[in-house]
C-alpha positions in Angstrom: 0.1 0.0 0.0 1.6 3.4 -1.0 2.0 6.2 1.6 -0.8 8.5 -0.1 -3.4 5.8 0.1 -2.3 4.8 3.7 -2.8 8.4 4.8 -6.3 8.6 3.4 -7.4 5.6 5.7 -6.0 6.7 9.1 -5.6 10.2 10.8 -2.0 11.5 11.2 -2.3 11.0 14.8 -3.5 7.2 15.1 -4.5 8.1 18.8 -7.3 10.2 17.1 -8.9 7.1 15.4 -12.5 6.0 16.4 -14.5 3.2 15.3 -16.4 3.8 12.1 -19.7 2.7 13.7 -19.3 5.6 16.1 -18.9 8.2 13.4 -21.4 11.1 13.5 -22.7 13.1 10.4 -20.6 16.5 10.9 -18.8 18.4 8.3 -15.5 18.5 10.1 -14.5 14.8 9.2 -11.5 13.1 7.9 -12.1 12.6 4.1 -13.2 10.2 2.7 -15.7 9.6 5.4 -15.7 6.1 7.1 -18.9 5.3 8.7 -19.2 1.6 8.2 -22.0 0.3 10.5 -23.0 3.5 11.9 -26.6 4.5 12.7 -27.7 7.7 11.1 -31.4 6.9 11.0 -34.2 9.3 11.5 -32.1 12.4 10.9 -32.2 15.4 8.5 -28.6 15.8 7.6 -26.9 19.1 6.9 -25.0 19.5 3.7 -22.0 16.8 3.8 -19.4 15.8 1.5 -19.8 12.1 1.3 -18.2 11.5 -2.0 -16.2 8.2 -2.0 -17.3 7.6 1.7 -17.5 4.2 3.0 -21.3 3.9 4.2 -21.5 0.1 4.0 -23.9 -1.5 6.6 -25.2 1.8 7.7 -28.8 2.4 9.1 -30.3 5.2 6.9 -33.9 4.3 7.5 -35.7 7.5 7.8 -32.7 9.7 7.0 -32.9 12.7 4.7 -29.6 12.8 2.8 -30.9 15.1 -0.2 -28.4 17.7 0.8 -25.3 15.5 0.7 -22.9 14.7 -1.9 -23.0 10.9 -2.5 -21.0 10.4 -5.6 -18.9 7.2 -5.6 -20.0 6.4 -2.0 -20.3 2.7 -0.9 -23.7 1.9 0.5 -23.4 -1.9 0.3 -25.9 -3.6 2.8 -26.8 -0.2 4.2 -30.5 -0.1 5.2 -33.0 2.2 3.8 -36.8 2.6 3.9 -39.5 4.4 2.0 -38.8 7.4 4.2 -35.0 7.7 3.2 -34.4 10.8 0.9 -31.4 11.1 -1.4 -30.2 13.7 -4.0 -32.0 13.9 -7.2 -30.5 11.6 -9.7 -28.9 9.2 -7.2 -30.2 5.7 -7.6 -30.7 4.3 -4.2 -32.2 1.1 -5.4 -29.2 0.1 -7.3 -26.7 1.3 -4.9 -26.2 -2.3 -3.2 -28.2 -0.9 -0.3 -31.1 -3.1 1.1 -34.5 -1.9 1.2 -37.9 -1.6 -0.7 -37.5 -2.0 -4.5 -33.8 -2.7 -4.1 -32.0 -4.5 -7.1 -30.0 -7.2 -5.3 -29.7 -9.8 -8.0 -26.9 -12.3 -7.2 -26.0 -10.5 -4.0 -24.3 -12.4 -1.2 -26.4 -11.9 1.9 -25.6 -15.3 3.6 -26.4 -15.1 7.4 -27.4 -11.3 7.1 -29.8 -10.1 9.9 -32.6 -8.4 8.0 -35.3 -8.8 10.7 -38.3 -6.5 10.4 -37.1 -4.9 7.2 -39.6 -3.3 4.5 -38.4 -5.3 1.5 -41.6 -4.9 -0.7 -40.8 -5.6 -4.3 -37.1 -6.1 -3.8 -35.5 -8.2 -6.4 -33.4 -11.1 -4.9 -33.1 -13.0 -8.2 -30.2 -15.6 -7.8 -29.1 -14.0 -4.4 -27.3 -16.1 -1.8 -29.6 -15.8 1.4 -28.7 -19.0 3.2 -29.1 -18.7 7.0 -30.4 -15.2 6.6 -32.8 -13.9 9.2 -35.8 -12.2 7.7 -38.1 -12.8 10.6 -41.1 -10.1 10.5 -40.1 -8.6 7.4 -42.6 -7.3 4.8 -41.8 -9.1 1.5 -44.9 -8.2 -0.5 -44.2 -8.6 -4.3 -40.5 -9.5 -3.5 -38.8 -11.8 -6.1 -36.7 -14.7 -4.8 -36.5 -16.5 -8.2 -33.5 -19.0 -8.1 -32.4 -17.6 -4.8 -30.6 -19.6 -2.2 -32.8 -19.5 1.0 -31.5 -22.5 2.6 -31.9 -22.5 6.4 -33.3 -18.9 6.1 -35.7 -17.7 8.9 -39.0 -16.2 7.7 -41.1 -16.6 10.6 -44.0 -14.2 10.7 -43.0 -12.6 7.4 -45.8 -11.1 5.1 -45.1 -12.6 1.8 -48.1 -11.5 -0.3 -47.6 -12.2 -4.0 -43.9 -13.3 -3.3 -42.2 -15.3 -6.0 -40.1 -18.3 -4.9 -39.8 -19.9 -8.3 -36.6 -22.1 -8.8 -35.5 -21.1 -5.0 -33.8 -23.5 -2.7 -36.0 -23.6 0.4 -34.4 -26.6 2.3 -34.8 -26.1 6.1 -36.4 -22.6 5.6 -38.6 -21.6 8.5 -42.0 -20.1 7.5 -43.8 -20.5 10.8 -46.6 -18.1 11.1 -45.9 -16.3 7.7 -48.4 -15.0 5.4 -48.1 -16.6 2.1 -51.2 -15.3 0.5 -50.8 -15.5 -3.4 -47.2 -16.5 -3.1 -45.9 -18.6 -5.7 -44.3 -21.7 -4.1 -45.2 -24.5 -6.6 -42.0 -23.9 -8.7 -39.6 -23.9 -5.8 -36.5 -26.1 -6.6 -36.8 -27.9 -3.2 -38.9 -27.5 0.1 -36.8 -30.2 1.9 -37.3 -29.8 5.6 -39.0 -26.5 5.3 -41.4 -25.8 8.1 -44.9 -24.3 7.2 -46.5 -24.5 10.6 -49.3 -21.9 11.1 -48.8 -20.4 7.9 -51.8 -18.3 6.5 -53.0 -17.5 3.0 -52.1 -20.7 1.2 -55.1 -22.1 -0.9 -55.9 -26.0 -0.9 -54.7 -26.4 -4.6 -51.1 -25.1 -3.8 -50.9 -27.4 -0.7 -52.1 -30.3 -2.4 -49.6 -29.5 -5.3 -46.8 -29.3 -2.8 -47.9 -32.6 -1.1 -47.0 -34.2 -4.4 -43.3 -33.7 -3.9 -41.1 -36.7 -3.2 -40.8 -38.3 0.1 -37.2 -37.0 0.3 -38.6 -33.5 0.6 -41.7 -34.0 2.5 -40.4 -36.5 5.2 -37.3 -34.4 6.0 -37.1 -33.4 9.6 -36.2 -29.8 10.5 -33.8 -30.0 13.4 -34.7 -26.4 14.6 -38.5 -26.7 14.6 -38.7 -30.4 15.2 -41.2 -30.9 12.3 -41.3 -32.7 9.1 -42.4 -30.7 5.9 -45.1 -33.2 5.2 -46.7 -32.7 8.7 -46.8 -29.1 8.5 -48.5 -29.1 5.0 -50.9 -31.7 5.8 -51.9 -29.7 8.9 -52.6 -26.6 6.8 -54.6 -28.5 4.1 -56.8 -30.1 6.8 -57.4 -26.7 8.4 -58.3 -25.2 4.8 -60.5 -28.0 4.1 -62.4 -27.8 7.3 -63.1 -24.0 7.0 -64.1 -24.3 3.3 
């Protein structure tokens, strides 16, 4: 690493260094700004020069950044919501940040904590979400086409019209999720997935899922201690009884 680049990463006096996640949004900062993992949520920011800043994994939900310079900043895995504001012309949805409408095709999100996020209409096509915790998130219209959701936690999620075509759902935990109009028939595998107390699935889709091979349906989920067949049959019985 050359001396000039090294100087851009550390202050001249190393004793003045502080953890990036403690960075506050003030104008008097070492450039480029390093605010990895910081929480600036629910703030209206003064004009700041955040060009080339490292803002990955930040929480900017409810934050107004419309007066800031964001050219070249790194927002990978930063969290935003529908209240986040950015300058005109800045494409937040394609910045690598996570939030409603984000384009995260092929993104590596294995094991990421996304609990309680608003991820409506987000595109996770071909994304790697193995072990990801999406519990309580809003996933209406979200596309998981071809995504890896093995061992993912989706308890209590709202998945209205969510697409799981071609996705890997082995050992996924859907307990108490709302799967109304969700497309699960075309999933690559549901081996060991738990659908206990799920709502919104119709009898036709449940019956179709129960035609899958015994390898998928009779697989035990070690976390929930349920087999996939057992959870689907319980839902089908309930749907038939209330029809």
